[in-house]
C-alpha positions as CSV (number, residue, x, y, z in Angstrom):
1,M,-77.8,-40.2,-9.5
2,L,-75.3,-37.8,-8.0
3,V,-72.4,-40.2,-8.6
4,E,-73.1,-40.2,-12.3
5,S,-73.2,-36.4,-12.3
6,T,-69.9,-36.3,-10.5
7,E,-68.4,-38.7,-13.0
8,S,-69.7,-36.7,-15.9
9,C,-68.4,-33.5,-14.4
10,I,-64.9,-34.9,-14.1
11,G,-65.3,-36.7,-17.4
12,Q,-65.8,-33.5,-19.4
13,F,-62.2,-32.5,-18.5
14,D,-60.7,-35.9,-19.2
15,D,-59.8,-35.4,-22.8
16,P,-56.0,-35.8,-23.1
17,S,-55.9,-33.7,-26.2
18,E,-57.2,-30.5,-24.6
19,A,-55.5,-28.1,-22.2
20,I,-57.3,-27.7,-18.9
21,C,-57.0,-25.9,-15.6
22,E,-57.8,-27.0,-12.0
23,R,-59.7,-23.8,-11.3
24,D,-62.2,-24.6,-14.1
25,I,-62.6,-28.1,-12.7
26,L,-63.3,-26.7,-9.2
27,K,-65.8,-24.2,-10.6
28,A,-67.7,-27.0,-12.3
29,L,-67.8,-29.1,-9.2
30,N,-69.0,-26.2,-7.0
31,T,-71.7,-25.4,-9.6
32,L,-72.8,-29.1,-9.4
33,M,-72.9,-29.0,-5.6
34,K,-75.0,-25.9,-5.5
35,S,-77.4,-27.0,-8.1
36,S,-78.1,-30.5,-6.8
37,S,-80.5,-31.4,-4.1
38,A,-79.2,-33.2,-1.1
39,P,-78.8,-36.9,-2.0
40,E,-80.4,-39.6,0.0
41,D,-77.2,-41.6,0.1
42,Q,-74.7,-39.6,2.2
43,S,-71.7,-41.5,0.7
44,E,-72.6,-40.2,-2.7
45,R,-72.4,-36.6,-1.4
46,R,-69.1,-37.3,0.3
47,G,-67.8,-38.5,-3.0
48,L,-68.6,-35.1,-4.6
49,E,-67.1,-33.3,-1.6
50,S,-63.9,-35.3,-1.9
51,E,-63.5,-34.1,-5.5
52,I,-64.1,-30.5,-4.4
53,V,-61.4,-30.8,-1.7
54,A,-59.0,-32.3,-4.1
55,F,-59.2,-29.2,-6.3
56,E,-59.5,-26.6,-3.6
57,F,-55.8,-26.9,-2.6
58,H,-53.5,-24.3,-4.2
59,E,-50.0,-25.1,-5.5
60,N,-47.1,-23.0,-4.2
61,D,-44.9,-21.2,-6.7
62,Y,-42.0,-23.0,-8.3
63,V,-39.4,-21.6,-5.8
64,A,-41.3,-23.1,-2.8
65,S,-42.1,-26.3,-4.8
66,S,-38.5,-26.9,-5.6
67,K,-37.6,-26.9,-1.9
68,G,-39.5,-30.1,-1.2
69,E,-42.8,-31.9,-1.6
70,K,-44.1,-31.0,1.8
71,S,-44.6,-27.4,0.7
72,F,-46.3,-28.1,-2.6
73,F,-50.0,-27.8,-1.5
74,R,-51.4,-25.0,0.6
75,P,-55.0,-24.1,1.7
76,A,-56.9,-21.7,-0.5
77,M,-57.6,-19.4,2.4
78,S,-57.1,-18.9,6.1
79,F,-59.0,-16.5,8.4
80,Q,-60.4,-16.0,11.9
81,D,-64.1,-16.4,12.5
82,A,-66.3,-14.2,14.7
83,K,-65.0,-16.1,17.8
84,G,-61.4,-15.6,16.9
85,K,-60.9,-19.2,15.9
86,Q,-58.5,-19.9,13.0
87,V,-60.3,-21.4,10.0
88,T,-58.5,-23.0,7.1
89,V,-60.1,-24.0,3.8
90,P,-59.5,-26.7,2.9
91,D,-58.1,-28.0,6.2
92,P,-55.3,-30.6,5.8
93,A,-56.4,-32.0,9.2
94,D,-59.7,-33.2,7.5
95,I,-57.9,-35.4,5.1
96,T,-58.4,-39.1,6.1
97,P,-56.9,-42.4,4.9
98,E,-60.2,-43.1,3.2
99,L,-60.0,-39.9,1.3
100,L,-56.4,-40.7,0.1
101,D,-57.7,-44.1,-1.0
102,R,-60.5,-42.5,-3.0
103,W,-58.0,-40.2,-4.7
104,S,-55.6,-43.1,-5.4
105,R,-58.4,-45.0,-7.2
106,R,-59.4,-41.8,-9.0
107,C,-55.8,-41.4,-10.3
108,A,-56.0,-44.8,-11.8
109,S,-59.3,-44.2,-13.5
110,V,-58.6,-40.9,-15.3
111,T,-56.4,-40.3,-18.3
112,H,-55.7,-36.6,-18.6
113,P,-52.2,-35.8,-17.2
114,V,-53.4,-32.8,-15.3
115,L,-56.0,-34.9,-13.5
116,R,-53.6,-37.7,-12.8
117,F,-51.0,-35.3,-11.6
118,R,-53.4,-33.7,-9.1
119,Y,-54.6,-37.0,-7.6
120,A,-51.1,-38.5,-7.5
121,A,-49.6,-35.4,-5.9
122,L,-52.2,-35.3,-3.2
123,V,-51.7,-38.9,-2.3
124,W,-47.9,-38.6,-2.3
125,G,-47.9,-35.3,-0.4
126,F,-50.3,-36.2,2.4
127,S,-49.8,-39.9,2.9
128,K,-47.0,-39.6,5.4
129,T,-48.8,-37.1,7.7
130,V,-52.3,-38.7,7.3
131,A,-51.6,-42.4,7.0
132,G,-48.2,-42.5,8.8
133,A,-46.5,-44.1,5.9
134,T,-45.1,-43.1,2.5
135,A,-47.3,-43.7,-0.4
136,D,-46.6,-46.2,-3.1
137,I,-43.6,-45.2,-5.1
138,E,-45.7,-45.4,-8.2
139,M,-47.5,-42.3,-7.1
140,A,-44.2,-40.4,-7.1
141,R,-43.4,-41.7,-10.5
142,S,-46.8,-40.8,-11.8
143,V,-46.3,-37.2,-10.5
144,I,-43.0,-36.9,-12.4
145,D,-44.2,-38.6,-15.6
146,T,-47.5,-36.6,-15.9
147,S,-45.7,-33.3,-15.3
148,I,-43.3,-34.0,-18.1
149,E,-46.2,-34.9,-20.4
150,I,-48.1,-31.7,-19.4
151,A,-45.1,-29.6,-20.3
152,K,-44.3,-31.4,-23.5
153,C,-47.9,-31.3,-24.9
154,R,-48.8,-27.9,-23.3
155,L,-51.8,-29.5,-21.6
156,H,-52.3,-26.8,-18.9
157,T,-53.8,-23.4,-19.7
158,R,-51.5,-21.6,-17.2
159,E,-47.8,-21.6,-17.8
160,F,-47.0,-20.8,-14.2
161,S,-48.8,-23.9,-13.0
162,T,-46.8,-26.1,-15.4
163,I,-43.6,-24.5,-14.1
164,T,-44.6,-25.3,-10.6
165,K,-45.4,-28.9,-11.4
166,L,-42.1,-29.4,-13.1
167,A,-40.3,-27.9,-10.1
168,Y,-42.2,-30.2,-7.7
169,S,-41.4,-33.2,-9.9
170,L,-37.7,-32.4,-9.9
171,S,-37.7,-32.3,-6.1
172,I,-39.5,-35.7,-6.0
173,A,-37.2,-37.3,-8.6
174,Q,-34.2,-36.3,-6.5
175,S,-35.8,-37.4,-3.2
176,I,-36.5,-40.9,-4.6
177,R,-33.1,-41.0,-6.2
178,D,-34.4,-41.8,-9.6
179,R,-31.6,-40.6,-11.9
180,D,-33.3,-41.3,-15.2
181,R,-36.4,-39.4,-14.2
182,T,-34.3,-36.6,-12.7
183,E,-32.6,-36.1,-16.1
184,Q,-35.9,-36.3,-17.9
185,V,-37.4,-33.6,-15.7
186,C,-34.3,-31.4,-16.2
187,R,-34.6,-31.6,-19.9
188,A,-38.3,-31.1,-19.7
189,I,-37.8,-27.9,-17.7
190,F,-35.2,-26.6,-20.2
191,A,-37.4,-27.5,-23.2
192,Y,-40.5,-25.9,-21.7
193,E,-38.8,-22.6,-21.0
194,R,-37.5,-22.4,-24.6
195,S,-41.0,-23.1,-25.9
196,I,-42.8,-20.4,-23.9
197,A,-40.1,-17.7,-23.3
198,E,-40.7,-14.2,-24.5
199,D,-38.2,-11.4,-23.6
200,G,-40.8,-9.0,-22.3
201,K,-42.6,-11.6,-20.1
202,L,-40.2,-12.1,-17.2
203,G,-42.1,-14.9,-15.5
204,L,-41.9,-17.1,-18.6
205,W,-38.1,-17.5,-18.5
206,G,-35.3,-17.6,-15.9
207,F,-36.9,-20.5,-14.0
208,A,-34.7,-23.0,-15.8
209,F,-31.6,-21.2,-14.5
210,D,-33.1,-21.0,-11.0
211,L,-34.0,-24.7,-10.8
212,L,-31.2,-26.3,-12.9
213,V,-28.2,-24.0,-12.5
214,D,-28.5,-21.8,-9.4
215,D,-29.4,-24.9,-7.3
216,K,-26.1,-26.6,-6.7
217,R,-27.8,-29.8,-5.6
218,C,-29.4,-30.4,-9.0
219,P,-27.4,-32.9,-11.2
220,T,-28.2,-30.9,-14.4
221,P,-26.6,-32.4,-17.6
222,D,-23.7,-30.3,-18.8
223,D,-25.2,-29.6,-22.2
224,V,-28.4,-28.3,-20.7
225,R,-26.6,-26.1,-18.2
226,D,-24.4,-24.6,-20.9
227,Q,-27.3,-23.9,-23.2
228,I,-29.2,-22.2,-20.4
229,I,-26.2,-19.8,-19.9
230,R,-26.0,-19.2,-23.7
231,D,-29.7,-18.4,-23.8
232,L,-29.4,-15.9,-21.0
233,E,-26.4,-14.2,-22.7
234,E,-28.4,-13.9,-25.9
235,R,-31.4,-12.5,-24.1
236,L,-29.3,-10.0,-22.2
237,G,-27.9,-8.8,-25.5
238,R,-31.3,-8.4,-27.0
239,V,-32.8,-6.4,-24.1
240,C,-29.9,-4.0,-23.6
241,G,-27.5,-4.4,-26.4
242,D,-27.0,-2.4,-29.6
243,E,-29.6,-4.5,-31.5
244,A,-32.3,-3.8,-29.0
245,E,-35.2,-1.7,-30.4
246,G,-36.0,-0.5,-26.9
247,V,-34.2,-1.1,-23.7
248,N,-36.0,-3.3,-21.2
249,P,-34.3,-2.7,-17.8
250,L,-36.4,-5.3,-15.9
251,A,-35.5,-8.0,-18.4
252,A,-31.8,-6.9,-18.3
253,E,-31.9,-7.3,-14.5
254,A,-33.5,-10.7,-14.7
255,A,-30.9,-12.0,-17.1
256,G,-27.9,-10.0,-15.9
257,V,-28.1,-10.7,-12.2
258,R,-28.6,-14.4,-12.8
259,L,-25.6,-14.5,-15.1
260,A,-23.5,-12.5,-12.5
261,R,-24.3,-15.1,-9.9
262,W,-23.2,-17.9,-12.2
263,Y,-20.0,-16.2,-13.3
264,R,-19.1,-15.5,-9.6
265,R,-19.5,-19.2,-8.8
266,Q,-17.1,-19.9,-11.7
267,D,-14.7,-17.2,-10.4
268,E,-14.9,-15.3,-13.7
269,R,-14.6,-11.7,-12.5
270,E,-14.5,-10.1,-15.9
271,N,-17.7,-11.7,-17.0
272,V,-19.4,-10.7,-13.7
273,E,-18.5,-7.1,-14.3
274,R,-19.4,-7.3,-18.0
275,V,-23.0,-8.5,-17.5
276,L,-23.6,-6.2,-14.5
277,R,-22.5,-3.2,-16.5
278,C,-25.0,-4.2,-19.2
279,Y,-27.6,-4.4,-16.6
280,A,-26.7,-1.0,-15.0
281,G,-26.4,0.6,-18.4
282,A,-29.9,-0.5,-19.3
283,Y,-31.4,1.1,-16.1
284,S,-29.3,4.2,-16.6
285,A,-30.7,4.6,-20.2
286,A,-34.3,3.7,-19.3
287,S,-34.4,6.0,-16.2
288,K,-33.9,9.1,-18.5
289,N,-37.3,8.5,-19.9
290,E,-39.0,8.1,-16.5
291,S,-40.0,10.5,-13.8
292,A,-37.2,11.4,-11.4
293,L,-38.8,9.5,-8.5
294,V,-39.0,6.3,-10.6
295,G,-35.4,6.8,-11.9
296,S,-34.1,7.3,-8.4
297,A,-35.8,4.2,-7.1
298,W,-34.5,2.1,-10.0
299,L,-30.9,3.3,-9.6
300,Q,-31.0,2.7,-5.9
301,K,-31.5,-1.0,-6.5
302,V,-28.8,-0.9,-9.2
303,F,-26.4,0.7,-6.7
304,A,-27.2,-2.0,-4.1
305,I,-26.6,-4.9,-6.5
306,L,-23.3,-3.4,-7.7
307,M,-22.1,-3.0,-4.2
308,Q,-23.2,-6.6,-3.4
309,F,-20.9,-7.8,-6.2
310,G,-18.0,-5.6,-5.1
311,M,-18.2,-3.1,-8.0
312,K,-17.7,0.0,-5.9
313,E,-16.4,2.3,-8.6
314,D,-19.4,1.5,-10.9
315,A,-21.7,2.0,-7.9
316,D,-20.2,5.4,-7.2
317,Q,-21.1,6.4,-10.7
318,I,-24.6,5.3,-10.2
319,A,-24.7,7.3,-6.9
320,V,-24.0,10.5,-8.8
321,Q,-27.0,9.9,-11.0
322,I,-29.1,9.0,-7.9
323,R,-28.2,12.4,-6.4
324,L,-29.3,14.3,-9.5
325,F,-32.6,12.3,-9.7
326,S,-33.3,12.8,-6.0
327,K,-33.0,16.6,-6.2
328,K,-35.3,16.7,-9.2
329,G,-37.7,14.2,-7.6
330,L,-38.5,16.8,-4.8
331,T,-40.3,18.9,-7.4
332,E,-42.5,15.9,-8.2
333,L,-43.7,15.2,-4.7
334,A,-47.3,16.3,-4.1
335,S,-48.1,18.1,-0.8
336,V,-51.1,17.0,1.2
337,S,-52.6,19.5,3.7
338,S,-55.4,19.4,6.2
339,D,-57.0,22.0,8.4
340,V,-57.6,21.3,12.1
341,E,-59.5,23.8,14.2
342,V,-58.9,24.0,18.0
343,P,-61.3,26.2,19.9
344,K,-59.5,29.1,21.6
345,E,-61.2,28.3,24.9
346,E,-59.9,24.7,24.9
347,L,-56.4,25.9,23.9
348,D,-56.3,28.5,26.7
349,A,-57.5,26.0,29.3
350,F,-54.7,23.6,28.2
351,L,-52.0,26.3,28.4
352,D,-53.3,27.6,31.7
353,D,-53.1,24.0,33.1
354,M,-49.5,23.6,31.7
355,V,-48.3,26.8,33.6
356,D,-50.0,26.0,36.9
357,G,-47.5,26.1,39.8
358,D,-44.1,27.5,40.5
359,L,-41.3,27.5,37.8
360,D,-39.7,24.3,38.8
361,T,-43.0,22.4,38.8
362,V,-44.0,23.9,35.5
363,L,-40.7,23.0,33.8
364,A,-40.8,19.5,35.2
365,N,-44.4,19.1,34.0
366,F,-43.5,20.5,30.6
367,A,-40.6,18.1,30.2
368,A,-42.7,15.1,31.2
369,H,-45.8,16.0,29.2
370,Y,-44.1,16.3,25.8
371,V,-42.3,13.0,25.8
372,P,-44.1,10.7,23.4
373,R,-45.4,7.6,25.1
374,L,-44.0,4.6,23.4
375,D,-47.0,2.3,24.1
376,E,-49.4,5.0,22.9
377,V,-47.5,5.4,19.6
378,E,-47.5,1.7,19.1
379,L,-51.2,1.5,19.6
380,Q,-51.6,4.4,17.2
381,V,-49.6,2.5,14.5
382,K,-51.7,-0.6,15.0
383,E,-55.0,1.3,14.8
384,L,-53.9,3.1,11.6
385,A,-53.0,-0.3,10.1
386,A,-56.4,-1.6,11.0
387,D,-58.1,1.5,9.6
388,F,-55.9,1.7,6.5
389,P,-54.7,-1.9,5.9
390,F,-53.7,-1.3,2.3
391,T,-51.3,1.5,3.2
392,A,-49.9,-0.5,6.1
393,M,-48.9,-3.3,3.7
394,F,-46.4,-1.2,1.7
395,P,-42.9,0.0,2.7
396,S,-42.0,3.6,2.6
397,T,-38.9,5.6,1.9
398,L,-38.0,8.8,3.8
399,V,-36.0,11.4,2.0
400,D,-34.0,14.4,3.2
401,H,-34.1,18.0,2.0
402,E,-32.2,17.1,-1.1
403,G,-34.4,14.1,-2.0
404,R,-31.7,11.6,-0.8
405,P,-33.3,8.4,0.6
406,K,-32.2,8.6,4.2
407,A,-34.3,5.7,5.6
408,H,-36.5,2.8,4.6
409,V,-39.5,1.7,6.7
410,G,-41.1,-1.7,6.0
411,S,-44.7,-2.7,6.3
412,V,-46.3,-2.6,9.7
413,E,-46.3,-6.4,9.8
414,H,-42.6,-6.8,9.1
415,D,-41.3,-3.5,10.6
416,L,-43.3,-2.4,13.5
417,E,-40.3,-0.6,15.1
418,G,-39.7,1.4,12.0
419,N,-43.3,2.5,11.7
420,I,-43.3,3.5,15.4
421,A,-40.2,5.6,14.7
422,K,-41.8,7.2,11.7
423,I,-45.1,8.0,13.4
424,T,-43.3,9.4,16.5
425,A,-41.4,11.8,14.3
426,Q,-44.5,12.7,12.5
427,N,-46.4,13.4,15.7
428,M,-43.5,15.6,16.9
429,R,-43.8,17.7,13.8
430,Y,-47.6,18.0,14.2
431,G,-47.2,18.9,17.9
432,A,-44.5,21.5,17.4
433,I,-47.1,24.3,17.6
434,Y,-48.3,23.2,21.0
435,V,-44.7,23.0,22.3
436,R,-44.1,26.6,21.1
437,L,-47.3,28.0,22.6
438,T,-46.6,26.3,25.9
439,L,-43.1,27.7,26.0
440,E,-44.3,31.2,25.1
441,R,-46.9,31.0,27.9
442,I,-44.2,29.9,30.4
443,A,-41.9,32.7,29.3
444,E,-44.8,35.2,29.6
445,K,-45.7,34.1,33.2
446,F,-42.3,33.7,34.7
447,E,-40.2,36.1,32.6
448,L,-37.7,33.3,32.0
449,K,-34.0,34.1,32.5
450,T,-30.9,32.1,31.8
451,D,-30.0,31.9,35.5
452,D,-33.5,30.4,36.2
453,L,-32.9,27.6,33.7
454,L,-29.4,27.0,34.9
455,A,-30.6,26.7,38.5
456,F,-33.2,24.1,37.4
457,L,-30.7,22.1,35.3
458,Y,-27.8,22.1,37.7
459,R,-29.8,20.5,40.5
460,S,-29.1,17.4,38.5
461,P,-25.6,15.9,39.3
462,I,-25.0,14.7,35.7
463,L,-24.4,18.1,34.0
464,P,-20.6,18.7,33.9
465,P,-19.7,21.8,36.0
466,D,-16.9,22.7,33.6
467,K,-19.4,23.0,30.7
468,R,-21.6,25.5,32.5
469,S,-20.4,28.4,30.5
470,V,-21.2,26.6,27.2
471,I,-24.6,25.6,28.4
472,E,-25.3,29.1,29.6
473,A,-24.4,30.5,26.2
474,G,-26.7,28.0,24.5
475,L,-29.6,28.8,26.8
476,N,-29.0,32.5,26.4
477,A,-29.1,32.2,22.6
478,Y,-32.3,30.1,22.9
479,L,-34.1,32.8,25.0
480,N,-33.0,35.4,22.5
481,Q,-34.5,33.2,19.7
482,D,-31.1,32.7,18.1
483,W,-32.0,29.2,17.0
484,L,-28.8,28.6,15.0
485,V,-26.5,29.2,17.9
486,S,-28.6,27.5,20.5
487,I,-29.0,24.3,18.5
488,H,-25.2,24.1,17.8
489,L,-24.3,24.7,21.4
490,L,-26.8,22.6,23.2
491,I,-26.9,19.4,21.2
492,P,-23.2,18.5,22.0
493,Q,-23.8,19.3,25.7
494,I,-26.8,17.0,25.8
495,E,-24.6,14.2,24.5
496,D,-21.9,15.0,26.9
497,S,-24.4,15.0,29.8
498,L,-25.6,11.6,28.8
499,L,-22.0,10.4,28.6
500,N,-21.4,11.8,32.1
501,F,-24.5,10.1,33.4
502,V,-23.4,6.7,32.1
503,M,-19.9,7.2,33.6
504,M,-21.4,8.2,37.0
505,C,-23.4,4.9,37.0
506,G,-20.2,3.0,36.7
507,R,-20.7,1.9,33.1
508,S,-18.0,1.9,30.4
509,T,-18.1,4.9,28.0
510,Y,-15.2,3.6,25.9
511,K,-15.1,1.6,22.7
512,R,-12.2,0.2,20.7
513,G,-11.2,2.4,17.8
514,R,-8.7,2.1,15.0
515,N,-5.2,1.2,15.7
516,G,-6.2,0.0,19.2
517,A,-7.1,3.5,20.4
518,M,-9.8,4.0,23.1
519,M,-12.7,6.1,21.8
520,L,-15.7,7.6,23.5
521,K,-19.1,6.0,22.7
522,N,-21.3,8.2,20.6
523,F,-24.9,9.3,21.4
524,E,-26.6,6.3,19.9
525,E,-24.2,3.8,21.6
526,L,-24.8,5.5,25.0
527,L,-28.6,5.3,24.5
528,R,-28.2,1.5,24.1
529,D,-26.7,1.1,27.5
530,E,-29.2,-0.7,29.7
531,V,-28.7,1.7,32.6
532,V,-30.1,4.5,30.5
533,A,-33.3,2.6,29.8
534,E,-33.6,1.7,33.5
535,V,-33.4,5.3,34.7
536,F,-34.9,7.3,31.8
537,G,-37.5,4.7,30.8
538,A,-38.2,3.2,27.4
539,S,-40.4,6.1,26.2
540,T,-37.7,8.8,27.0
541,V,-34.9,6.7,25.4
542,H,-37.1,6.2,22.3
543,Y,-37.8,10.0,22.2
544,L,-34.1,10.9,22.5
545,R,-33.3,8.4,19.7
546,I,-35.9,9.8,17.4
547,L,-34.9,13.4,18.1
548,F,-31.1,13.0,17.9
549,T,-29.8,9.7,16.3
550,D,-32.4,7.8,14.3
551,Q,-32.5,8.5,10.5
552,R,-36.2,7.5,10.6
553,G,-36.8,10.4,13.0
554,W,-35.4,14.0,13.2
555,N,-31.8,12.8,13.6
556,L,-30.7,16.3,14.8
557,R,-27.4,15.3,16.4
558,N,-26.1,13.6,13.2
559,A,-27.6,16.1,10.8
560,V,-26.2,19.2,12.7
561,C,-22.8,17.8,13.7
562,H,-22.1,16.5,10.2
563,G,-23.1,19.7,8.5
564,I,-26.1,18.1,6.7
565,S,-28.8,20.3,7.9
566,P,-29.9,23.2,5.6
567,A,-30.2,26.7,7.0
568,N,-34.0,26.5,7.4
569,A,-33.6,23.5,9.7
570,F,-32.3,25.8,12.5
571,C,-35.8,26.8,13.4
572,A,-38.0,27.3,16.5
573,A,-39.5,23.8,16.3
574,H,-36.1,22.1,16.4
575,A,-34.7,24.5,19.0
576,D,-37.7,23.9,21.2
577,R,-37.3,20.2,21.1
578,V,-33.5,20.4,21.9
579,F,-34.4,22.7,24.9
580,H,-37.1,20.3,26.0
581,A,-34.7,17.3,25.8
582,F,-32.2,19.2,27.9
583,L,-34.8,19.8,30.6
584,L,-35.2,16.0,30.9
585,F,-31.7,15.8,32.1
586,G,-32.5,18.3,34.8
587,L,-35.0,15.8,36.2
588,I,-32.3,13.3,37.2
589,H,-31.5,13.5,40.9
590,E,-29.6,11.5,43.5
591,S,-31.6,8.7,45.0
592,R,-31.5,8.0,48.7
593,E,-30.8,4.4,48.0
594,P,-27.0,3.8,47.7
595,D,-25.5,3.3,44.2
596,S,-28.7,4.2,42.3
597,K,-30.2,7.0,40.3
598,S,-33.8,7.7,39.4
599,L,-35.7,9.9,37.0
């Protein structure tokens, strides 16, 4: 009979002297289901299915488990089927009162603490949502008692699962206000960490501090708390002190940062600085034996943590090391190239189309054509994420010409805006050759002169008349291919024209400065004004931001005006885009409707 087979399948794991794992139990149950023919009695098959469901649920990690019993179990998987319907396996909605009753009876019939814990935790965790009432308090006590026994006798093959069970039991003991069991779990957590901890295996220690010390709600016995701190101090000394055979920076971080949080709570500033200097010293020493890219990444995190704890002078010393590593790291970056062939006939046809019409028409079309369309870039980012999902999962760091990390972009899922900015800037670099060829064809057809460009631009009311001579000098330098001069002259005038536009629209261009002074808003602050988006449109505002003010983009305004740009940055590609952006301001004209402007 199938029932007997189910009983024997569970029974083979019900030896309290052996360490077991839920995954092995599930594997055995699934093997039994696949090998057995369909039973005549459907209730017998449902019995086996109920056992499979019981062991299909996964346990959350100890951090989630410590936050409350509702978060302890989670489905093994969740996905969309061919029709787009969300499928969850196992589905908590399929749990019935009858299933809970079966698990409750099973909990009373087995002897192994891991089995009893699983059934009791399921009944306790799902009773309120399924049956509308809290389960018998004995189920909660069973969860707590079995977890302590599992830890004490090492009855689970996976240490992480035991840690999770203890964290869950601690939350239950506190929720039912059982002081005796709360203390028992606290001591069990502490004892279990001491029994499995190894300095080089970070996941096997630190959880006692997280659960019993860092959580202010936990009524940890004083002797347990004090010993946890002493253990961390000793471990910090072993992994980064004089007696360490080899520095382990990751272990130093795990111990040092935890201790720093504790000493900050105790208002012991000297100890905070002491343990963090040990941690920083471990990374500084270890980074010398790693590649420059790894060393730079490590020290950036050290810098952030030191700043977080208010150790600015120490952080500044780390920043000096980061700069050295960053410069060296540039030599370690591998270049990736790809050839793309464009048939000459297609290119000529495109350029002929771009210069079709009179000069004003051509300049207007040129300005409009090379503005990246925000919706198209967003679609491109999502398509790339679909085609290369693994790449889309990871964040990226953008570096400048000295290797300095200038911006961080998260995964596509968590930082869509950042990825749109990064891809927009990338597309602009790839498209620079087309911008240059188009401008050369325009210059060839119309024999461009500075006066022609001034006439086009000054049809717009937003260009300040008193800046005409400066703009003229910048355009003249551009036509003479003096990229250095043209970029330096035109970028400030673009910002000033935007300022003038916002002012003409009746919007404030002031912000409060130091000592109560009134300061002018900068380029980025002006771009945030809603009237700019209304008139220029979202795509143009995005383009101007990527070109001039966003560190994830070209950021020309900030790089040039602060003297950051190297000499080779004053090139045709950058000058072309600055000129192109200026033409966009020439497209602003007075609207016939009162008190409005349009692009």
